[in-house]
Short mmCIF file of the C-alpha atoms (twelve columns), coordinates in Angstrom:
data_MODEL
# 
_entry.id   MODEL 
# 
loop_
_atom_site.group_PDB 
_atom_site.id 
_atom_site.type_symbol 
_atom_site.label_atom_id 
_atom_site.label_alt_id 
_atom_site.label_comp_id 
_atom_site.label_asym_id 
_atom_site.label_seq_id 
_atom_site.Cartn_x 
_atom_site.Cartn_y 
_atom_site.Cartn_z 
_atom_site.pdbx_PDB_model_num 
ATOM 1   C CA . MET A 1   95.834 -3.383  93.800 1 
ATOM 2   C CA . THR A 2   92.763 -5.612  92.942 1 
ATOM 3   C CA . THR A 3   92.054 -7.037  90.229 1 
ATOM 4   C CA . PRO A 4   88.517 -6.898  88.196 1 
ATOM 5   C CA . GLN A 5   86.378 -10.407 89.179 1 
ATOM 6   C CA . GLN A 6   84.660 -11.731 86.525 1 
ATOM 7   C CA . PRO A 7   80.893 -12.365 86.853 1 
ATOM 8   C CA . PRO A 8   80.517 -16.271 87.614 1 
ATOM 9   C CA . ALA A 9   79.329 -18.403 84.907 1 
ATOM 10  C CA . PRO A 10  75.655 -18.980 84.650 1 
ATOM 11  C CA . ALA A 11  74.766 -22.131 86.764 1 
ATOM 12  C CA . PRO A 12  73.555 -25.152 84.481 1 
ATOM 13  C CA . THR A 13  69.730 -25.133 84.765 1 
ATOM 14  C CA . SER A 14  68.743 -27.259 81.759 1 
ATOM 15  C CA . TRP A 15  69.318 -30.411 80.038 1 
ATOM 16  C CA . ILE A 16  70.203 -31.764 76.758 1 
ATOM 17  C CA . ARG A 17  69.173 -35.619 77.171 1 
ATOM 18  C CA . LEU A 18  71.057 -37.111 74.016 1 
ATOM 19  C CA . THR A 19  70.434 -40.617 72.973 1 
ATOM 20  C CA . VAL A 20  73.412 -42.420 71.170 1 
ATOM 21  C CA . GLN A 21  71.762 -45.613 69.191 1 
ATOM 22  C CA . GLY A 22  73.503 -48.327 68.449 1 
ATOM 23  C CA . SER A 23  75.864 -50.175 70.724 1 
ATOM 24  C CA . VAL A 24  79.879 -51.557 70.423 1 
ATOM 25  C CA . MET A 25  78.441 -54.453 68.976 1 
ATOM 26  C CA . THR A 26  76.326 -52.669 66.259 1 
ATOM 27  C CA . SER A 27  77.552 -49.943 65.675 1 
ATOM 28  C CA . ASN A 28  81.151 -48.768 66.115 1 
ATOM 29  C CA . MET A 29  84.118 -49.919 68.984 1 
ATOM 30  C CA . ILE A 30  84.485 -46.194 69.218 1 
ATOM 31  C CA . SER A 31  81.758 -44.183 70.511 1 
ATOM 32  C CA . PRO A 32  80.935 -41.325 68.685 1 
ATOM 33  C CA . LYS A 33  82.433 -37.962 69.444 1 
ATOM 34  C CA . VAL A 34  79.453 -35.460 70.571 1 
ATOM 35  C CA . ARG A 35  80.581 -31.314 70.677 1 
ATOM 36  C CA . LEU A 36  78.239 -28.749 72.531 1 
ATOM 37  C CA . ASN A 37  78.902 -25.896 71.101 1 
ATOM 38  C CA . GLY A 38  82.186 -26.989 69.580 1 
ATOM 39  C CA . TYR A 39  83.244 -28.141 73.047 1 
ATOM 40  C CA . PRO A 40  83.563 -31.328 73.460 1 
ATOM 41  C CA . VAL A 41  81.489 -34.005 75.898 1 
ATOM 42  C CA . PRO A 42  81.921 -37.003 77.286 1 
ATOM 43  C CA . SER A 43  79.606 -39.636 75.258 1 
ATOM 44  C CA . SER A 44  78.685 -43.238 75.141 1 
ATOM 45  C CA . TYR A 45  76.224 -45.302 73.619 1 
ATOM 46  C CA . GLY A 46  72.460 -45.335 75.221 1 
ATOM 47  C CA . GLU A 47  71.162 -41.953 76.789 1 
ATOM 48  C CA . ASN A 48  73.665 -39.262 78.163 1 
ATOM 49  C CA . VAL A 49  72.632 -36.183 79.767 1 
ATOM 50  C CA . PHE A 50  74.266 -33.015 79.522 1 
ATOM 51  C CA . PRO A 51  73.252 -30.140 82.139 1 
ATOM 52  C CA . VAL A 52  73.457 -26.783 80.346 1 
ATOM 53  C CA . PRO A 53  72.754 -23.280 80.812 1 
ATOM 54  C CA . PRO A 54  68.895 -21.695 79.140 1 
ATOM 55  C CA . GLY A 55  70.281 -20.811 75.527 1 
ATOM 56  C CA . HIS A 56  70.916 -21.286 72.183 1 
ATOM 57  C CA . TRP A 57  73.291 -25.206 71.678 1 
ATOM 58  C CA . HIS A 58  74.295 -26.209 68.714 1 
ATOM 59  C CA . ILE A 59  75.109 -30.449 68.642 1 
ATOM 60  C CA . ASP A 60  77.460 -31.937 66.597 1 
ATOM 61  C CA . VAL A 61  78.580 -35.127 66.035 1 
ATOM 62  C CA . ASP A 62  80.115 -37.976 64.074 1 
ATOM 63  C CA . CYS A 63  82.118 -41.098 64.025 1 
ATOM 64  C CA . GLN A 64  85.733 -42.284 63.614 1 
ATOM 65  C CA . TRP A 65  87.155 -45.463 62.596 1 
ATOM 66  C CA . MET A 66  89.147 -44.976 59.275 1 
ATOM 67  C CA . ARG A 67  87.858 -41.733 58.577 1 
ATOM 68  C CA . THR A 68  85.407 -39.243 60.315 1 
ATOM 69  C CA . TYR A 69  82.255 -40.194 59.016 1 
ATOM 70  C CA . GLY A 70  78.617 -39.906 60.125 1 
ATOM 71  C CA . GLN A 71  78.325 -36.100 60.612 1 
ATOM 72  C CA . ALA A 72  74.998 -34.900 62.038 1 
ATOM 73  C CA . ALA A 73  74.286 -31.532 63.774 1 
ATOM 74  C CA . LEU A 74  70.896 -29.863 65.339 1 
ATOM 75  C CA . ASP A 75  70.118 -26.621 67.002 1 
ATOM 76  C CA . LEU A 76  68.171 -26.130 69.796 1 
ATOM 77  C CA . ASP A 77  67.098 -23.405 72.275 1 
ATOM 78  C CA . LEU A 78  66.604 -24.416 75.865 1 
ATOM 79  C CA . ALA A 79  64.370 -22.563 77.968 1 
ATOM 80  C CA . GLU A 80  65.045 -22.094 82.007 1 
ATOM 81  C CA . GLY A 81  64.583 -25.431 83.457 1 
ATOM 82  C CA . GLN A 82  63.414 -27.425 80.095 1 
ATOM 83  C CA . THR A 83  64.683 -30.960 78.968 1 
ATOM 84  C CA . VAL A 84  64.986 -31.387 75.676 1 
ATOM 85  C CA . ASP A 85  65.239 -35.218 73.935 1 
ATOM 86  C CA . ALA A 86  67.699 -35.320 71.213 1 
ATOM 87  C CA . PHE A 87  68.799 -38.760 69.180 1 
ATOM 88  C CA . TYR A 88  71.535 -40.034 67.205 1 
ATOM 89  C CA . ALA A 89  71.749 -42.752 64.805 1 
ATOM 90  C CA . PRO A 90  75.096 -43.736 63.358 1 
ATOM 91  C CA . PRO A 91  75.086 -45.202 59.746 1 
ATOM 92  C CA . TYR A 92  75.923 -48.646 59.204 1 
ATOM 93  C CA . HIS A 93  78.714 -47.889 56.819 1 
ATOM 94  C CA . GLN A 94  81.699 -45.110 57.052 1 
ATOM 95  C CA . PHE A 95  80.215 -43.752 53.691 1 
ATOM 96  C CA . ALA A 96  76.606 -42.257 54.953 1 
ATOM 97  C CA . ARG A 97  76.352 -39.101 57.069 1 
ATOM 98  C CA . GLY A 98  74.601 -39.762 60.275 1 
ATOM 99  C CA . ARG A 99  71.467 -39.085 61.683 1 
ATOM 100 C CA . ILE A 100 69.863 -36.685 64.766 1 
ATOM 101 C CA . GLY A 101 66.526 -35.130 65.821 1 
ATOM 102 C CA . LEU A 102 63.894 -34.896 68.663 1 
ATOM 103 C CA . GLU A 103 62.681 -38.227 68.512 1 
ATOM 104 C CA . ARG A 104 64.188 -41.711 67.301 1 
ATOM 105 C CA . GLN A 105 65.910 -41.977 63.619 1 
ATOM 106 C CA . SER A 106 66.315 -44.779 61.585 1 
ATOM 107 C CA . ARG A 107 69.721 -45.529 60.295 1 
ATOM 108 C CA . PRO A 108 70.985 -44.799 57.432 1 
ATOM 109 C CA . GLY A 109 72.914 -46.860 55.738 1 
ATOM 110 C CA . VAL A 110 70.985 -50.090 55.025 1 
ATOM 111 C CA . MET A 111 70.553 -50.063 51.798 1 
ATOM 112 C CA . PHE A 112 74.114 -50.347 50.765 1 
ATOM 113 C CA . LEU A 113 74.673 -52.844 53.878 1 
ATOM 114 C CA . VAL A 114 71.933 -55.205 51.996 1 
ATOM 115 C CA . LEU A 115 73.394 -54.631 48.102 1 
ATOM 116 C CA . LEU A 116 76.830 -55.476 49.591 1 
ATOM 117 C CA . LEU A 117 76.229 -58.467 51.405 1 
ATOM 118 C CA . GLY A 118 74.019 -59.460 48.392 1 
ATOM 119 C CA . ILE A 119 76.865 -59.198 45.955 1 
ATOM 120 C CA . ALA A 120 79.103 -60.776 48.369 1 
ATOM 121 C CA . LEU A 121 76.472 -63.916 48.511 1 
ATOM 122 C CA . ALA A 122 76.333 -63.968 44.745 1 
ATOM 123 C CA . VAL A 123 80.010 -64.057 44.888 1 
ATOM 124 C CA . LEU A 124 79.707 -67.216 46.857 1 
ATOM 125 C CA . VAL A 125 77.026 -69.195 45.458 1 
ATOM 126 C CA . LEU A 126 78.357 -68.826 41.981 1 
ATOM 127 C CA . VAL A 127 82.597 -69.990 43.349 1 
ATOM 128 C CA . VAL A 128 79.917 -73.063 45.025 1 
ATOM 129 C CA . ALA A 129 78.636 -73.644 41.422 1 
ATOM 130 C CA . LEU A 130 81.425 -73.712 39.733 1 
ATOM 131 C CA . SER A 131 83.618 -75.474 41.746 1 
ATOM 132 C CA . ILE A 132 81.142 -78.624 41.910 1 
ATOM 133 C CA . LEU A 133 80.989 -78.493 38.021 1 
# 
């Protein structure tokens, strides 16, 4: 008895070049999680190249620390032999969404970070001023 054979999977002939902006020192020690059409793929900070078959692709990216944050998604349509550059920018803190697009992205959350550091500096100055008096 013969079993029916499945057709071979299409060979990857297109590429998604995803640049995860930031580094272990400026973002998070844990690299953001990347999923292509819902399937996790290994990734790291910097340039990641994923060979894929041509067609429609959905990229999901998020970061994890105490909770999941920095979520961002992008839909792409790739033609045969095409390479698409995408850029993901994780936020500066856990209370913002990430940004993803076809060109370099600015990192969200900088105003919150500046405000937080300003408050901490004001408290420090106030403590020092009160200790002098």
